[in-house]
ROSE-4610 file (N, C-alpha, C; in Angstrom, 1 decimal, always signed):
// ROSE-4610
residu = [M/M/M/K/K/K/E/E/E/G/G/G/Q/Q/Q/G/G/G/T/T/T/L/L/L/Y/Y/Y/L/L/L/A/A/A/P/P/P/S/S/S/S/S/S/H/H/H/S/S/S/K/K/K/Y/Y/Y/P/P/P/G/G/G/N/N/N/P/P/P/Q/Q/Q/E/E/E/S/S/S/H/H/H/I/I/I/S/S/S/P/P/P/N/N/N/S/S/S/T/T/T/F/F/F/H/H/H/I/I/I/P/P/P/V/V/V/N/N/N/D/D/D/V/V/V/H/H/H/Q/Q/Q/V/V/V/W/W/W/N/N/N/T/T/T/G/G/G/E/E/E/H/H/H/E/E/E/D/D/D/L/L/L/Q/Q/Q/V/V/V/L/L/L/V/V/V/V/V/V/I/I/I/S/S/S/R/R/R/P/P/P/P/P/P/V/V/V/K/K/K/V/V/V/F/F/F/M/M/M/Y/Y/Y/N/N/N/D/D/D/W/W/W/S/S/S/M/M/M/P/P/P/H/H/H/T/T/T/A/A/A/S/S/S/K/K/K/L/L/L/K/K/K/F/F/F/P/P/P/Y/Y/Y/Y/Y/Y/W/W/W/D/D/D/E/E/E/E/E/E/C/C/C/Y/Y/Y/Q/Q/Q/T/T/T/T/T/T/T/T/T/R/R/R/K/K/K/D/D/D/E/E/E/L/L/L]
num = [1/1/1/2/2/2/3/3/3/4/4/4/5/5/5/6/6/6/7/7/7/8/8/8/9/9/9/10/10/10/11/11/11/12/12/12/13/13/13/14/14/14/15/15/15/16/16/16/17/17/17/18/18/18/19/19/19/20/20/20/21/21/21/22/22/22/23/23/23/24/24/24/25/25/25/26/26/26/27/27/27/28/28/28/29/29/29/30/30/30/31/31/31/32/32/32/33/33/33/34/34/34/35/35/35/36/36/36/37/37/37/38/38/38/39/39/39/40/40/40/41/41/41/42/42/42/43/43/43/44/44/44/45/45/45/46/46/46/47/47/47/48/48/48/49/49/49/50/50/50/51/51/51/52/52/52/53/53/53/54/54/54/55/55/55/56/56/56/57/57/57/58/58/58/59/59/59/60/60/60/61/61/61/62/62/62/63/63/63/64/64/64/65/65/65/66/66/66/67/67/67/68/68/68/69/69/69/70/70/70/71/71/71/72/72/72/73/73/73/74/74/74/75/75/75/76/76/76/77/77/77/78/78/78/79/79/79/80/80/80/81/81/81/82/82/82/83/83/83/84/84/84/85/85/85/86/86/86/87/87/87/88/88/88/89/89/89/90/90/90/91/91/91/92/92/92/93/93/93/94/94/94/95/95/95/96/96/96/97/97/97/98/98/98/99/99/99/100/100/100]
x = [+96.8/+95.2/+94.7/+93.2/+92.2/+92.2/+91.2/+90.7/+90.5/+90.6/+90.6/+91.6/+91.7/+92.3/+93.0/+93.5/+93.2/+94.4/+94.3/+96.0/+95.6/+96.9/+97.4/+97.7/+97.3/+97.9/+99.0/+99.5/+100.4/+101.4/+100.9/+101.7/+103.5/+104.1/+105.6/+105.9/+105.5/+105.6/+104.9/+104.6/+104.0/+103.5/+104.7/+105.4/+105.7/+104.8/+104.8/+103.3/+103.3/+102.3/+100.6/+101.2/+100.2/+100.3/+99.7/+100.1/+100.9/+100.5/+101.0/+100.5/+101.4/+101.1/+101.8/+100.4/+100.6/+101.3/+101.8/+102.8/+101.8/+101.7/+100.9/+101.5/+100.7/+101.1/+99.5/+100.2/+99.2/+98.7/+97.8/+97.5/+96.7/+97.2/+96.4/+96.2/+95.4/+95.5/+96.8/+97.2/+98.1/+99.7/+99.1/+99.8/+99.8/+101.0/+101.3/+101.9/+101.3/+101.9/+101.4/+102.5/+102.6/+102.5/+101.6/+102.1/+102.3/+103.3/+104.2/+103.1/+103.4/+102.4/+102.0/+101.1/+100.4/+100.8/+101.3/+101.2/+99.8/+99.6/+97.8/+98.0/+96.9/+97.2/+95.2/+95.3/+94.0/+94.0/+92.8/+93.0/+91.7/+91.8/+90.6/+90.7/+89.2/+88.8/+89.1/+89.7/+90.0/+89.3/+88.8/+88.2/+87.0/+87.2/+85.6/+83.8/+84.6/+83.3/+84.0/+84.8/+85.0/+85.4/+84.5/+84.7/+86.4/+87.2/+88.2/+88.3/+88.8/+88.9/+90.3/+90.2/+91.4/+91.5/+92.7/+92.6/+93.3/+93.1/+93.9/+94.2/+95.7/+96.2/+96.9/+96.1/+96.6/+96.9/+98.3/+99.4/+99.2/+98.7/+98.3/+97.3/+96.4/+94.9/+94.6/+93.5/+93.1/+93.5/+92.5/+93.2/+92.4/+93.0/+92.6/+92.4/+91.1/+91.0/+91.0/+91.7/+91.1/+91.3/+90.0/+89.6/+89.4/+90.3/+91.2/+89.9/+89.7/+88.9/+89.8/+90.9/+92.2/+93.2/+94.5/+96.0/+96.2/+96.0/+96.2/+96.0/+95.0/+94.0/+95.2/+95.2/+96.4/+95.4/+96.5/+96.3/+95.3/+95.6/+94.9/+93.5/+93.3/+91.8/+91.3/+91.6/+91.0/+90.2/+89.4/+88.0/+88.6/+88.6/+89.0/+87.6/+87.5/+86.5/+87.2/+87.0/+87.7/+86.5/+86.1/+86.5/+85.7/+86.8/+86.1/+85.5/+84.5/+83.7/+84.4/+85.3/+86.3/+86.4/+87.0/+87.3/+86.4/+85.2/+84.6/+84.4/+84.9/+84.9/+86.1/+87.5/+88.4/+88.1/+87.4/+86.8/+85.9/+85.3/+84.3/+85.4/+84.4/+85.7/+85.1/+84.1/+83.7/+84.0/+84.1/+85.1/+84.2/+84.2/+83.1/+83.9/+83.6/+84.3/+85.1/+84.3/+85.0/+85.9/+86.1/+87.6/+88.7/+89.5/+91.3/+91.7]
y = [+124.6/+124.9/+124.2/+124.2/+123.5/+124.1/+125.0/+125.9/+127.2/+128.0/+129.6/+130.4/+131.6/+132.6/+133.3/+133.5/+134.4/+135.2/+135.8/+136.7/+136.1/+135.7/+135.2/+136.4/+136.9/+138.0/+137.3/+137.5/+136.6/+138.1/+138.0/+138.8/+138.3/+139.4/+139.0/+138.3/+138.8/+138.1/+137.9/+136.6/+136.2/+136.6/+136.9/+137.1/+138.6/+139.8/+140.8/+141.1/+142.2/+142.8/+143.2/+143.6/+143.9/+142.7/+142.1/+141.8/+142.6/+143.9/+144.5/+144.8/+145.1/+145.0/+143.8/+143.0/+141.5/+141.4/+140.5/+140.0/+139.7/+140.4/+139.7/+138.6/+137.7/+136.5/+136.0/+135.9/+135.5/+134.3/+133.8/+132.0/+131.7/+130.7/+130.2/+128.6/+128.0/+126.5/+126.0/+125.3/+123.9/+124.9/+125.6/+126.6/+126.2/+125.9/+125.6/+126.4/+126.5/+127.4/+127.2/+127.5/+126.8/+127.9/+128.3/+129.1/+128.7/+129.7/+129.3/+128.9/+128.4/+128.4/+130.0/+130.1/+131.4/+132.3/+132.4/+133.5/+133.9/+135.5/+135.5/+136.2/+135.0/+135.4/+135.3/+135.4/+135.6/+135.3/+134.2/+133.9/+134.8/+135.8/+136.5/+135.2/+135.3/+134.9/+136.0/+136.3/+137.3/+137.0/+135.9/+135.2/+135.8/+136.5/+136.7/+136.4/+135.2/+134.1/+132.9/+132.3/+131.0/+131.0/+130.1/+130.2/+129.3/+129.7/+129.4/+128.5/+127.3/+126.2/+125.6/+125.3/+125.6/+124.3/+123.4/+122.0/+122.6/+122.4/+122.8/+121.5/+121.3/+120.6/+121.0/+120.3/+121.0/+120.0/+120.4/+119.3/+119.2/+120.0/+120.0/+120.7/+119.7/+120.7/+119.7/+120.5/+121.6/+122.9/+123.9/+124.5/+126.2/+127.0/+128.5/+128.9/+129.3/+130.7/+131.8/+133.0/+134.4/+135.6/+136.0/+137.1/+138.6/+138.9/+140.4/+141.1/+143.1/+143.4/+143.9/+144.7/+144.7/+144.7/+144.6/+144.5/+144.8/+146.3/+147.3/+146.8/+146.1/+145.8/+144.8/+144.7/+144.6/+142.8/+142.0/+140.7/+140.4/+141.4/+141.1/+141.9/+142.5/+143.1/+141.9/+140.7/+140.2/+139.0/+138.3/+137.4/+136.1/+135.5/+133.9/+133.0/+132.5/+131.3/+129.9/+129.5/+128.3/+127.5/+126.3/+125.0/+126.1/+125.8/+126.1/+124.5/+124.9/+123.7/+122.9/+122.5/+121.3/+120.3/+121.0/+121.0/+120.2/+120.4/+119.7/+118.3/+117.6/+116.1/+115.4/+116.6/+116.2/+116.2/+116.9/+116.8/+116.3/+115.0/+114.5/+112.8/+112.7/+112.3/+110.6/+110.3/+108.9/+108.0/+106.6/+106.1/+104.6/+104.5/+103.1/+102.1/+100.8/+99.6/+99.3/+99.3/+98.3/+99.5/+100.7/+101.3/+101.2/+101.1/+101.1/+102.1]
z = [+17.3/+17.3/+16.3/+16.1/+15.1/+14.1/+14.1/+13.0/+13.5/+12.1/+12.5/+12.9/+13.3/+13.0/+14.6/+15.2/+16.3/+16.9/+17.9/+18.5/+20.0/+20.4/+21.6/+22.4/+23.6/+23.9/+25.4/+25.4/+26.7/+27.8/+29.1/+29.9/+29.7/+29.4/+29.8/+30.8/+31.6/+33.6/+34.4/+34.6/+35.5/+36.8/+37.6/+38.3/+39.0/+37.8/+38.6/+39.0/+39.9/+40.6/+39.6/+38.0/+37.2/+36.0/+35.4/+34.1/+33.2/+33.3/+31.8/+30.8/+29.4/+28.4/+27.9/+27.3/+26.5/+25.1/+24.8/+24.0/+23.0/+22.0/+20.7/+19.7/+19.5/+18.1/+17.7/+16.7/+15.6/+15.6/+15.6/+15.7/+14.3/+13.7/+12.4/+13.2/+12.0/+11.6/+12.1/+13.0/+13.3/+13.7/+14.4/+15.3/+17.1/+17.5/+18.5/+19.9/+20.7/+21.5/+23.1/+23.9/+25.2/+26.3/+27.4/+28.4/+29.4/+30.0/+31.0/+32.5/+33.5/+34.6/+35.0/+35.2/+35.7/+35.3/+33.8/+33.1/+32.9/+32.4/+32.5/+30.8/+30.2/+28.8/+28.5/+26.5/+26.7/+25.1/+24.2/+23.1/+22.7/+21.6/+20.4/+19.5/+19.1/+17.5/+16.8/+15.8/+14.9/+13.1/+13.4/+11.9/+11.5/+10.6/+10.4/+10.6/+9.5/+9.3/+9.5/+10.3/+11.2/+12.4/+13.3/+14.6/+15.2/+16.0/+16.5/+17.2/+17.1/+17.6/+18.4/+19.3/+19.8/+21.1/+20.9/+21.6/+22.8/+24.2/+25.3/+25.8/+26.2/+27.1/+28.5/+29.8/+31.0/+31.6/+31.8/+32.6/+34.1/+34.8/+36.2/+36.8/+36.3/+36.7/+38.6/+39.6/+38.8/+38.3/+37.9/+37.2/+38.2/+38.1/+39.0/+38.0/+37.8/+36.9/+37.3/+36.8/+37.6/+36.6/+36.1/+35.4/+35.9/+34.7/+34.7/+33.9/+34.4/+33.5/+32.7/+32.6/+31.9/+32.2/+31.6/+31.7/+32.4/+33.1/+34.0/+35.3/+35.4/+36.6/+37.6/+38.9/+39.7/+40.2/+39.9/+40.9/+42.0/+42.5/+43.9/+43.8/+42.5/+41.9/+41.4/+40.6/+39.8/+40.5/+40.0/+40.2/+40.6/+41.1/+41.0/+40.9/+39.6/+39.0/+39.3/+41.0/+40.8/+42.2/+42.0/+40.8/+39.7/+38.1/+37.2/+36.6/+35.6/+35.4/+35.1/+34.4/+34.0/+35.6/+36.4/+37.9/+38.5/+38.4/+39.1/+39.7/+38.6/+38.7/+39.1/+39.2/+39.9/+41.5/+42.1/+43.7/+44.1/+43.4/+43.8/+44.7/+46.0/+46.6/+46.5/+46.3/+45.8/+44.5/+45.2/+44.4/+44.2/+42.8/+42.5/+42.7/+43.2/+43.6/+42.4/+41.3/+40.0/+39.1/+39.9/+39.6/+40.0/+39.5/+40.0/+41.3]
């Protein structure tokens, strides 16, 4: 994390039917954390006077983002947001001849 303060909410099991009660972790400048593949998570800005700036590195794009109303919502009721805005370039099939 780059700047600000926040809370990371992370579901303890990504393979269950419901995300369940999340684990809460405080994050601050220079914090690092890993989100396991398919784990339900959320990052909240808790700083009153400062924006939360987070650098995200995704190792397996494209990403499928599921939106949950709350932590007790079943996965089958979540809404898929796909392709997400950063994925649009991944699906372009035209390649310029000067590209490798």
